[in-house]
DSSP file (Angstrom, degrees, kcal/mol; ACC not computed):
  #  RESIDUE AA STRUCTURE BP1 BP2  ACC     N-H-->O    O-->H-N    N-H-->O    O-->H-N    TCO  KAPPA ALPHA  PHI   PSI    X-CA   Y-CA   Z-CA
    1    1 A M              0   0    0      0, 0.0     2,-0.7     0, 0.0     3,-0.0   0.000 360.0 360.0 360.0 143.7  -19.8  -17.5   52.9
    2    2 A H    >   -     0   0    0      0, 0.0     3,-1.8     0, 0.0     0, 0.0  -0.919 360.0 -62.9-107.2 113.4  -20.0  -21.2   53.6
    3    3 A G  T 3  S-     0   0    0     -2,-0.7     0, 0.0     1,-0.2     0, 0.0  -0.196 108.5 -21.5  55.3-130.9  -18.0  -22.5   56.5
    4    4 A K  T 3  S+     0   0    0      2,-0.1    -1,-0.2    -3,-0.0     3,-0.0  -0.036  85.7 154.3-103.4  29.4  -14.2  -22.0   56.2
    5    5 A S    <   -     0   0    0     -3,-1.8     2,-0.9     1,-0.1    -2,-0.0  -0.258  53.9-106.7 -60.9 147.2  -14.1  -21.8   52.4
    6    6 A K        +     0   0    0      1,-0.2    -1,-0.1     3,-0.0    -2,-0.1  -0.646  58.0 148.2 -80.1 107.3  -11.2  -19.8   51.1
    7    7 A T        +     0   0    0     -2,-0.9     2,-0.3    -3,-0.0    -1,-0.2   0.482  50.9  70.8-117.6  -7.5  -12.5  -16.5   49.9
    8    8 A K  S    S-     0   0    0     25,-0.0     2,-0.6    26,-0.0    25,-0.3  -0.867  80.9-116.5-115.8 148.0   -9.6  -14.2   50.7
    9    9 A L  E     -a   33   0A   0     23,-3.0    25,-2.3    -2,-0.3     2,-0.4  -0.705  31.6-136.4 -79.6 119.7   -6.2  -13.9   49.0
   10   10 A G  E     -a   34   0A   0     -2,-0.6    61,-2.3    23,-0.2    60,-2.3  -0.668  20.3-156.3 -82.5 126.9   -3.5  -14.8   51.5
   11   11 A I  E     -ab  35  71A   0     23,-2.7    25,-3.3    -2,-0.4    26,-1.2  -0.876  12.2-168.0-111.0 133.9   -0.5  -12.5   51.4
   12   12 A G  E     -ab  37  72A   0     59,-2.6    61,-2.8    -2,-0.4     2,-0.5  -0.984  15.1-148.1-115.1 128.3    3.0  -13.1   52.5
   13   13 A V  E     -ab  38  73A   0     24,-2.5    26,-2.2    -2,-0.5     2,-0.6  -0.838   9.8-168.6-100.1 127.0    5.3  -10.1   52.8
   14   14 A I  E     +ab  39  74A   0     59,-2.6    61,-3.2    -2,-0.5    62,-0.2  -0.967  67.6  42.5-115.3 117.4    9.0  -10.5   52.1
   15   15 A G        -     0   0    0     24,-3.0    25,-0.2    -2,-0.6    -1,-0.1   0.502  60.5-164.6 110.2 100.7   11.0   -7.5   53.2
   16   16 A C        +     0   0    0     26,-0.1    24,-0.1    -3,-0.1    33,-0.1  -0.032  44.2 121.9-109.3  29.7   10.0   -6.0   56.5
   17   17 A G  S >> S-     0   0    0     58,-0.3     3,-0.9     3,-0.1     4,-0.6   0.130  83.6 -63.9 -76.1-162.2   11.7   -2.6   56.3
   18   18 A N  H >> S+     0   0    0      1,-0.3     3,-1.0     2,-0.2     4,-0.6   0.852 130.5  55.4 -58.3 -41.7   10.1    0.8   56.6
   19   19 A I  H >> S+     0   0    0      1,-0.2     4,-1.2     2,-0.2     3,-0.8   0.799  95.6  69.0 -65.4 -26.4    7.9    0.6   53.4
   20   20 A S  H <> S+     0   0    0     -3,-0.9     4,-3.2     1,-0.2     5,-0.3   0.836  87.7  65.1 -62.0 -31.3    6.4   -2.6   54.7
   21   21 A M  H <X S+     0   0    0     -3,-1.0     4,-2.6    -4,-0.6     5,-0.2   0.874  98.6  53.1 -61.3 -36.9    4.5   -0.8   57.5
   22   22 A T  H <X S+     0   0    0     -3,-0.8     4,-2.1    -4,-0.6    -1,-0.2   0.938 114.3  41.5 -62.9 -46.7    2.4    1.1   54.9
   23   23 A Y  H  X S+     0   0    0     -4,-1.2     4,-1.4     2,-0.2    -2,-0.2   0.929 116.6  48.3 -65.9 -45.5    1.3   -2.1   53.3
   24   24 A L  H  < S+     0   0    0     -4,-3.2     4,-0.4     1,-0.2    -2,-0.2   0.902 114.5  45.6 -64.0 -41.8    0.8   -4.0   56.6
   25   25 A R  H >< S+     0   0    0     -4,-2.6     3,-0.6    -5,-0.3    -1,-0.2   0.903 116.6  44.4 -67.4 -41.8   -1.2   -1.2   58.1
   26   26 A N  H >< S+     0   0    0     -4,-2.1     3,-1.9    -5,-0.2     4,-0.3   0.588  88.2  86.3 -84.6 -10.5   -3.4   -0.6   55.0
   27   27 A A  G >< S+     0   0    0     -4,-1.4     3,-1.8     1,-0.3     6,-0.3   0.839  80.2  65.9 -57.9 -32.3   -4.1   -4.3   54.3
   28   28 A A  G <  S+     0   0    0     -3,-0.6    -1,-0.3    -4,-0.4    -2,-0.1   0.701  89.5  66.9 -64.0 -18.4   -7.0   -4.1   56.7
   29   29 A L  G <  S+     0   0    0     -3,-1.9     2,-0.6    -4,-0.1    -1,-0.3   0.630  90.4  72.4 -75.7 -13.4   -8.7   -1.7   54.3
   30   30 A F    X   -     0   0    0     -3,-1.8     3,-1.2    -4,-0.3    -1,-0.1  -0.905  63.2-165.1-112.4 113.5   -9.1   -4.4   51.6
   31   31 A T  T 3  S+     0   0    0     -2,-0.6    -1,-0.1     1,-0.2    -3,-0.0   0.686  83.5  62.8 -72.1 -18.3  -11.7   -7.1   52.4
   32   32 A G  T 3  S+     0   0    0    -24,-0.1   -23,-3.0   -22,-0.0     2,-0.3   0.466  99.3  59.3 -88.1  -0.5  -10.5   -9.5   49.8
   33   33 A V  E <   -a    9   0A   0     -3,-1.2     2,-0.4    -6,-0.3   -23,-0.2  -0.893  56.7-167.0-128.0 157.4   -7.0  -10.0   51.3
   34   34 A V  E     -a   10   0A   0    -25,-2.3   -23,-2.7    -2,-0.3     2,-0.3  -0.986  25.8-122.7-142.8 132.9   -5.6  -11.3   54.5
   35   35 A L  E     +a   11   0A   0     -2,-0.4   -23,-0.2   -25,-0.2     3,-0.1  -0.586  32.9 170.7 -72.8 131.0   -2.0  -11.0   55.8
   36   36 A R  E     -     0   0A   0    -25,-3.3    20,-1.4     1,-0.4     2,-0.3   0.775  54.0 -22.9-109.1 -41.6   -0.6  -14.5   56.6
   37   37 A A  E     -ac  12  56A   0    -26,-1.2   -24,-2.5    18,-0.2    -1,-0.4  -0.977  47.3-142.9-164.5 167.2    3.1  -14.1   57.3
   38   38 A C  E     -ac  13  57A   0     18,-2.3    20,-2.9    -2,-0.3     2,-0.3  -0.970  11.3-172.5-140.8 158.3    6.2  -12.1   56.8
   39   39 A A  E     +a   14   0A   0    -26,-2.2   -24,-3.0    -2,-0.3     2,-0.3  -0.980   5.6 172.8-147.1 155.0    9.9  -12.8   56.3
   40   40 A D        -     0   0    0     18,-0.4    20,-0.1    -2,-0.3     6,-0.1  -0.980  47.3-110.8-157.3 157.5   13.1  -10.7   56.2
   41   41 A I  S    S+     0   0    0     -2,-0.3     2,-0.8     1,-0.1     3,-0.1   0.816 112.7  66.4 -60.3 -29.1   16.8  -11.3   56.0
   42   42 A S  S  > S-     0   0    0      1,-0.2     4,-2.2    -3,-0.1     5,-0.2  -0.857  72.4-162.7 -95.3 110.1   16.7   -9.9   59.5
   43   43 A V  H  > S+     0   0    0     -2,-0.8     4,-2.4     1,-0.2    -1,-0.2   0.874  91.8  55.1 -58.1 -37.5   14.9  -12.5   61.7
   44   44 A D  H  > S+     0   0    0      2,-0.2     4,-2.1     1,-0.2    -1,-0.2   0.890 106.8  49.0 -64.9 -40.1   14.5   -9.8   64.3
   45   45 A M  H  > S+     0   0    0      2,-0.2     4,-2.4     1,-0.2     5,-0.2   0.912 111.6  49.1 -67.5 -41.6   12.8   -7.4   61.9
   46   46 A A  H  X S+     0   0    0     -4,-2.2     4,-2.5     1,-0.2    -2,-0.2   0.918 111.3  50.1 -62.5 -42.3   10.4  -10.1   60.7
   47   47 A A  H  X S+     0   0    0     -4,-2.4     4,-2.2    -5,-0.2    -2,-0.2   0.890 110.1  51.0 -63.6 -39.0    9.6  -10.9   64.3
   48   48 A L  H  X S+     0   0    0     -4,-2.1     4,-2.5     2,-0.2    -2,-0.2   0.946 112.8  44.1 -63.8 -49.4    8.9   -7.2   65.1
   49   49 A R  H  X S+     0   0    0     -4,-2.4     4,-2.2     1,-0.2     6,-0.2   0.902 112.2  53.9 -63.7 -39.9    6.6   -6.7   62.1
   50   50 A A  H  X>S+     0   0    0     -4,-2.5     5,-1.8    -5,-0.2     4,-0.9   0.915 111.3  45.2 -60.4 -43.1    4.8  -10.0   62.9
   51   51 A K  H  <5S+     0   0    0     -4,-2.2     3,-0.5     1,-0.2    -1,-0.2   0.921 112.6  51.1 -66.5 -43.6    4.2   -8.9   66.5
   52   52 A E  H  <5S+     0   0    0     -4,-2.5    -2,-0.2     1,-0.2    -1,-0.2   0.847 122.0  30.9 -61.8 -35.5    3.0   -5.5   65.4
   53   53 A Y  H  <5S-     0   0    0     -4,-2.2    -1,-0.2    -5,-0.2    -2,-0.2   0.302 106.8-114.5-114.3   8.9    0.5   -6.8   62.9
   54   54 A G  T  <5S+     0   0    0     -4,-0.9     2,-0.2    -3,-0.5    -3,-0.2   0.852  73.8 119.4  66.0  37.2   -0.6  -10.1   64.4
   55   55 A I      < -     0   0    0     -5,-1.8     2,-0.3    -6,-0.2    -1,-0.2  -0.702  66.7 -88.9-122.6 177.6    0.9  -12.4   61.7
   56   56 A R  E     -c   37   0A   0    -20,-1.4   -18,-2.3    -2,-0.2     2,-0.5  -0.678  26.6-139.5 -90.4 142.2    3.5  -15.1   61.6
   57   57 A A  E     +c   38   0A   0     -2,-0.3     2,-0.3   -20,-0.2   -18,-0.2  -0.896  34.6 167.8 -95.6 126.3    7.2  -14.5   61.1
   58   58 A L        -     0   0    0    -20,-2.9   -18,-0.4    -2,-0.5     2,-0.1  -0.870  39.2 -99.7-130.8 163.6    8.7  -17.2   58.8
   59   59 A G     >  -     0   0    0     -2,-0.3     4,-2.5   -20,-0.1     5,-0.2  -0.441  44.5-105.9 -72.8 162.1   11.9  -17.8   56.9
   60   60 A V  H  > S+     0   0    0      1,-0.2     4,-2.6     2,-0.2     5,-0.2   0.926 120.5  49.0 -58.7 -46.5   11.7  -17.0   53.2
   61   61 A D  H  > S+     0   0    0      1,-0.2     4,-1.5     2,-0.2    -1,-0.2   0.900 112.1  48.5 -62.4 -40.3   11.6  -20.7   52.2
   62   62 A A  H  > S+     0   0    0      2,-0.2     4,-0.8     1,-0.2    -1,-0.2   0.896 111.2  50.2 -66.4 -39.3    8.9  -21.5   54.8
   63   63 A L  H >< S+     0   0    0     -4,-2.5     3,-0.8     1,-0.2    -2,-0.2   0.925 110.7  49.4 -63.5 -43.8    6.8  -18.5   53.6
   64   64 A L  H 3< S+     0   0    0     -4,-2.6    -1,-0.2     1,-0.2    -2,-0.2   0.797 113.5  46.8 -66.4 -27.6    7.2  -19.6   49.9
   65   65 A A  H 3< S+     0   0    0     -4,-1.5    -1,-0.2    -5,-0.2    -2,-0.2   0.560  85.0 112.4 -88.6  -9.3    6.1  -23.2   50.9
   66   66 A D    X<  -     0   0    0     -4,-0.8     3,-1.6    -3,-0.8    -3,-0.0  -0.505  57.4-153.9 -72.2 119.3    3.1  -22.1   53.0
   67   67 A P  T 3  S+     0   0    0      0, 0.0    -1,-0.2     0, 0.0   -57,-0.1   0.681  92.9  64.2 -67.7 -15.4   -0.1  -23.1   51.3
   68   68 A Q  T 3  S+     0   0    0      1,-0.1     2,-0.7   -59,-0.1   -58,-0.1   0.632  86.7  83.4 -79.4 -13.4   -1.9  -20.2   53.0
   69   69 A V    <   +     0   0    0     -3,-1.6   -58,-0.2    -6,-0.2     3,-0.1  -0.829  46.0 163.5 -96.0 113.5    0.2  -17.7   51.1
   70   70 A D        +     0   0    0    -60,-2.3    24,-2.8    -2,-0.7     2,-0.4   0.767  67.7  32.1 -94.1 -33.6   -1.3  -17.1   47.6
   71   71 A L  E     -bd  11  94A   0    -61,-2.3   -59,-2.6    22,-0.2     2,-0.6  -0.986  68.1-145.4-132.4 135.1    0.6  -13.9   46.8
   72   72 A V  E     -bd  12  95A   0     22,-3.1    24,-2.5    -2,-0.4     2,-0.8  -0.897   8.1-152.5-101.1 123.3    4.1  -12.7   47.8
   73   73 A L  E     -bd  13  96A   0    -61,-2.8   -59,-2.6    -2,-0.6     2,-0.9  -0.859  16.3-153.2 -91.8 106.8    4.4   -9.0   48.3
   74   74 A N  E     +bd  14  97A   0     22,-3.0    24,-1.0    -2,-0.8   -59,-0.2  -0.732  32.1 156.3 -91.3 103.3    8.1   -8.5   47.5
   75   75 A L        +     0   0    0    -61,-3.2   -58,-0.3    -2,-0.9   -55,-0.1  -0.034  31.6 128.0-114.5  28.6    9.4   -5.4   49.4
   76   76 A T  S    S-     0   0    0    -62,-0.2    22,-0.1     1,-0.2     5,-0.1  -0.179  72.3 -74.8 -76.1 174.4   13.1   -6.4   49.4
   77   77 A I    >>  -     0   0    0      1,-0.1     3,-2.4     3,-0.1     4,-0.7  -0.381  52.2-104.3 -66.8 152.0   15.9   -4.2   48.2
   78   78 A P  G >4 S+     0   0    0      0, 0.0     3,-1.1     0, 0.0     4,-0.5   0.817 119.0  59.7 -51.4 -37.5   16.1   -3.8   44.4
   79   79 A S  G 34 S+     0   0    0      1,-0.3     4,-0.3     2,-0.1    24,-0.1   0.700 109.1  45.0 -67.6 -16.2   19.1   -6.1   44.1
   80   80 A A  G <> S+     0   0    0     -3,-2.4     4,-2.3     1,-0.1     5,-0.3   0.499  87.0  93.8-100.6  -6.8   17.0   -9.0   45.6
   81   81 A H  H <X S+     0   0    0     -3,-1.1     4,-2.7    -4,-0.7     5,-0.3   0.907  85.3  46.5 -55.2 -48.8   13.8   -8.4   43.6
   82   82 A F  H  > S+     0   0    0     -4,-0.5     4,-3.2     1,-0.2     5,-0.3   0.952 113.4  47.1 -62.6 -50.3   14.6  -10.9   40.9
   83   83 A D  H  > S+     0   0    0     -4,-0.3     4,-2.2     1,-0.2    -1,-0.2   0.912 117.0  42.9 -59.4 -44.5   15.7  -13.7   43.1
   84   84 A I  H  X S+     0   0    0     -4,-2.3     4,-2.5     2,-0.2    -1,-0.2   0.933 117.0  46.0 -69.0 -45.4   12.7  -13.4   45.5
   85   85 A S  H  X S+     0   0    0     -4,-2.7     4,-2.7    -5,-0.3     5,-0.2   0.923 114.3  48.2 -63.9 -43.7   10.1  -12.9   42.7
   86   86 A F  H  X S+     0   0    0     -4,-3.2     4,-2.5    -5,-0.3    -1,-0.2   0.912 112.7  48.7 -63.1 -42.6   11.5  -15.8   40.6
   87   87 A S  H  X S+     0   0    0     -4,-2.2     4,-1.3    -5,-0.3    -1,-0.2   0.904 112.6  48.5 -63.3 -41.5   11.5  -18.0   43.7
   88   88 A A  H  <>S+     0   0    0     -4,-2.5     5,-2.5     2,-0.2     3,-0.3   0.932 113.0  46.5 -65.6 -45.9    7.9  -17.0   44.5
   89   89 A L  H ><5S+     0   0    0     -4,-2.7     3,-1.7     1,-0.2    -2,-0.2   0.899 110.7  53.4 -62.6 -40.1    6.7  -17.6   41.0
   90   90 A S  H 3<5S+     0   0    0     -4,-2.5    -1,-0.2     1,-0.3    -2,-0.2   0.785 104.9  55.7 -64.5 -27.3    8.6  -21.0   40.9
   91   91 A A  T 3<5S-     0   0    0     -4,-1.3    -1,-0.3    -3,-0.3    -2,-0.2   0.380 124.7-105.0 -85.2   3.6    6.7  -21.9   44.1
   92   92 A G  T < 5S+     0   0    0     -3,-1.7     2,-0.2     1,-0.3    -3,-0.2   0.688  76.3 135.9  83.4  19.1    3.4  -21.2   42.4
   93   93 A K      < -     0   0    0     -5,-2.5    -1,-0.3    -6,-0.1   -22,-0.2  -0.653  56.9-119.1 -96.8 154.4    2.7  -17.9   44.1
   94   94 A H  E     -d   71   0A   0    -24,-2.8   -22,-3.1    -2,-0.2     2,-0.4  -0.554  34.6-145.7 -77.5 157.6    1.4  -14.7   42.6
   95   95 A V  E     -d   72   0A   0    -24,-0.2     2,-0.4    -2,-0.2   -22,-0.2  -0.993  21.4-176.8-134.5 136.1    3.9  -11.8   43.0
   96   96 A F  E     +d   73   0A   0    -24,-2.5   -22,-3.0    -2,-0.4     2,-0.3  -1.000  20.4 165.7-123.8 130.8    3.5   -8.1   43.6
   97   97 A T  E     -d   74   0A   0     -2,-0.4     2,-0.2   -24,-0.2   -22,-0.1  -0.989  35.0-119.3-142.5 151.7    6.6   -6.0   43.7
   98   98 A E        -     0   0    0    -24,-1.0   -22,-0.1    -2,-0.3    -2,-0.0  -0.512  63.8 -45.6 -80.1 159.7    7.6   -2.4   43.6
   99   99 A K  S    S+     0   0    0     -2,-0.2    -1,-0.1     2,-0.1     2,-0.1  -0.309 106.7  55.3 -63.9 153.0    9.8   -1.3   40.7
  100  100 A P        -     0   0    0      0, 0.0     3,-0.1     0, 0.0    -2,-0.1   0.631  55.0-162.3 -85.3 159.2   12.3   -2.5   39.5
  101  101 A L  S    S-     0   0    0      1,-0.3     2,-0.3    -2,-0.1   -16,-0.2   0.849  82.1 -13.1 -68.2 -33.7   11.5   -6.0   38.6
  102  102 A A        -     0   0    0    -21,-0.1    -1,-0.3   -20,-0.1   -23,-0.1  -0.961  61.7-122.3-158.5 164.0   15.3   -6.7   38.4
  103  103 A T  S    S+     0   0    0     -2,-0.3     2,-0.3   -25,-0.2   -24,-0.1   0.543  94.8  18.8 -93.1  -6.7   18.5   -4.6   38.3
  104  104 A S              0   0    0      1,-0.0    -1,-0.1    -3,-0.0     0, 0.0  -0.983 360.0 360.0-154.0 162.4   19.7   -6.0   35.0
  105  105 A A              0   0    0     -2,-0.3    -1,-0.0    -3,-0.1    -2,-0.0   0.477 360.0 360.0 -75.4 360.0   18.3   -7.9   32.0
């Protein structure tokens, strides 16, 4: 690596419920990614996960605007999947989400 060149995919997690802990804990196993931030409808839950995993807690809009976040890991409830994924894609981010992609066509 040369200096501070960007070699890792920066991940922002939206949705800090129980399933997020599995992703947050296991991210360290993958050398090509780095956790950058998390967000949740519950500011307190985002702050808790951020403290536990040494990342920043942000609002959803701030996370989507963050240039250090390349990919949004969408772990929200199914009814929010479309809105969050669409917003992330519209912000120029890559998106990973668990099924379903949306709750209706």
